[in-house]
C-alpha positions in Angstrom: 0.0 0.0 0.0 1.2 3.5 -0.9 1.8 6.1 1.7 -1.4 7.9 0.9 -3.7 4.9 0.5 -4.7 4.5 4.1 -5.5 8.2 4.7 -7.5 8.2 1.4 -9.5 5.2 2.4 -10.2 6.5 5.9 -11.0 10.1 4.8 -13.2 8.8 1.9 -15.1 6.6 4.3 -15.5 9.4 6.8 -16.8 11.8 4.1 -19.1 9.1 2.7 -20.5 8.6 6.2 -20.9 12.4 6.6 -22.7 12.6 3.3 -25.0 9.7 4.3 -25.6 11.4 7.7 -26.4 14.7 5.9 -28.9 13.1 3.6 -30.7 11.0 6.2 -30.5 12.1 9.9 -29.5 15.8 9.8 -33.0 16.9 8.8 -33.7 17.1 12.5 -31.3 20.1 12.9 -32.1 21.7 9.5 -33.0 25.4 9.7 -35.3 26.4 6.7 -34.2 23.2 5.1 -30.5 23.9 5.3 -28.1 21.4 6.9 -24.5 21.7 7.8 -22.0 20.3 5.2 -20.1 17.8 7.4 -18.3 16.3 4.4 -16.9 19.8 3.7 -15.5 20.1 7.2 -13.9 16.6 6.9 -12.5 17.5 3.5 -10.9 20.7 4.7 -9.4 19.0 7.7 -8.0 16.1 5.7 -6.6 18.3 2.9 -4.7 20.6 5.2 -3.3 17.7 7.2 -2.5 15.2 4.4 -2.0 17.2 1.2 -3.5 17.7 -2.2 -3.5 14.1 -3.4 -5.5 12.8 -0.4 -7.7 15.9 -0.4 -8.6 15.7 -4.1 -9.1 11.9 -4.3 -11.2 11.6 -1.2 -13.1 14.8 -2.2 -13.9 13.4 -5.6 -15.0 10.1 -4.1 -17.2 11.8 -1.5 -18.6 14.1 -4.2 -19.6 11.2 -6.4 -21.3 9.6 -3.4 -23.2 12.8 -2.7 -24.2 13.1 -6.4 -25.6 9.6 -6.4 -27.6 10.2 -3.2 -28.9 13.6 -4.3 -30.8 14.9 -7.3 -27.9 16.9 -8.6 -26.2 16.1 -11.9 -23.5 13.5 -11.7 -20.2 15.3 -11.0 -21.7 18.5 -9.5 -20.5 17.9 -6.0 -17.5 15.9 -7.1 -16.2 19.0 -9.0 -16.1 21.5 -6.1 -15.0 18.9 -3.6 -12.1 17.9 -5.9 -11.1 21.6 -6.4 -11.3 22.4 -2.7 -9.4 19.3 -1.7 -6.6 20.2 -4.1 -6.3 23.8 -3.2 -6.6 23.3 0.6 -4.1 20.4 0.2 -1.5 22.8 -1.2 -1.4 24.4 2.3 -0.2 21.2 4.0 2.4 22.1 6.7 2.1 25.8 6.2 -0.9 26.6 8.3 -0.7 26.7 12.1 -4.0 25.3 13.2 -5.4 27.1 16.2 -8.0 24.9 17.9 -10.9 27.5 17.5 -10.2 30.4 15.2 -8.5 28.7 12.2 -11.1 26.0 11.6 -13.8 28.7 11.6 -11.8 30.9 9.1 -11.0 27.9 6.9 -14.6 26.7 6.7 -15.9 30.2 6.0 -13.6 30.5 3.1 -14.4 26.9 1.9 -18.1 27.5 2.1 -17.8 30.7 0.1 -15.7 29.0 -2.6 -18.2 26.2 -2.7 -20.9 28.7 -3.3 -19.0 30.5 -6.0 -18.2 27.2 -7.8 -21.8 26.0 -7.5 -23.1 29.3 -8.8 -20.7 29.2 -11.8 -21.7 25.6 -12.6 -25.4 26.4 -12.5 -24.9 29.4 -14.8 -22.5 27.8 -17.2 -24.4 24.6 -17.7 -27.9 26.1 -17.4 -28.8 23.6 -14.7 -32.5 24.2 -13.8 -32.5 25.2 -10.2 -35.9 26.5 -9.2 -35.4 29.4 -6.9 -31.7 29.0 -7.0 -29.8 31.9 -5.5 -26.6 30.6 -3.9 -25.9 33.6 -1.8 -29.5 33.9 -0.5 -30.5 33.3 3.1 -29.9 29.6 3.0 -26.2 30.1 2.1 -25.6 32.2 5.2 -27.3 29.5 7.4 -25.0 26.9 5.9 -22.0 29.1 6.4 -22.9 29.6 10.0 -23.5 25.9 10.6 -20.1 25.0 9.0 -18.2 27.6 10.9 -19.9 26.6 14.2 -19.2 22.9 13.8 -15.6 23.3 12.4 -13.7 23.5 15.8 -15.6 20.5 17.2 -15.2 18.3 14.2 -11.5 19.3 13.8 -10.9 18.3 17.4 -12.7 15.0 16.9 -10.8 14.3 13.6 -7.6 15.0 15.4 -8.1 11.9 17.5 -7.8 9.7 14.4 -4.1 8.8 14.2 -3.8 8.2 10.5 -5.3 11.7 9.7 -2.8 13.6 11.8 -0.3 15.9 10.1 2.7 14.4 8.3 6.0 16.1 7.9 6.3 18.0 4.7 8.6 16.1 2.3 11.0 18.0 0.0 
């Protein structure tokens, strides 16, 4: 097994479980139909800890799972999760992770980028999205949810040994 195989399998499994949880049980905490994006929180954590390859591969896999479970076109979620996994993975070893503030900032930025990519895809491919306005009230609820949950999920994910930081290799 390659150096990145185990983290990819673990992170993909965690993101797949997060997507499954989002699509089934999280309707209990939904505000105006909006649920937190747990898979995005896991993706950001994994990418900044393990690098671009792990981030983009597990982001793509989790995105495909989400595409299959949702009514969105195949590849819709996979696209922005792959892009976010790659770019956040470029920061491996260069961000000092404060236990509270940095997870919040990282997830606010990730949620905004997700919104921008989603809006661009909807516009470019003329995807019929009734009432679609990515930066409407529902966007801000999701942003708040993600920012609020980030420190707690980062702390929980830090307990998983194979997802902890690796030394940057030259």
